[in-house]
Phi, psi and omega in degrees: 000144180289144179289333182261015180293146176253117178247136184231133174243151181236141177214141175218118181279174179294346176296335179293326180146200180286181184300323180296315180294318180297317179295321178296316178300315180297318178296319179295319179293320179297320178295318180295318179296317180298328181282321188260324189297323181303328182263331190250335186281145177274138178288157177083005179245152172257133181246142172238119181256122186254123177279137177244171180305319182292342181301327184290322187252349183295137176303142186300322180298322178288327176297317177297318179297318178298315181292321177300314179297316179298318179297319179298323180291328181278318187280325185304312180299327181290328181267019178075025178085005182283000000 
C-alpha cells in the first residue's frame, strides 16, 4: 500500500434515522468527499466521516463548507500550521 494513500471510511448510526435516511446521508457524504478530498486531504492519513441527523437535510453547499472546514482543522497541524 502507498504511504501517501488517502483512505476514507463512512459511518451513520441509527440516530440519523431509518435505513433510507442513513443511506442518503452516506451517499451525500461520499459525493462531498469525492469533490473535496483530491485537492484538500493530506496523504498518508485515514479519515472517518461521520453522518449526523442534519447531514440528510443540510444544503449541499453548506455540507461542502463544513467538510472543507473540518479538513483544514485536521490537515493544518500536520503541515506545521500552514
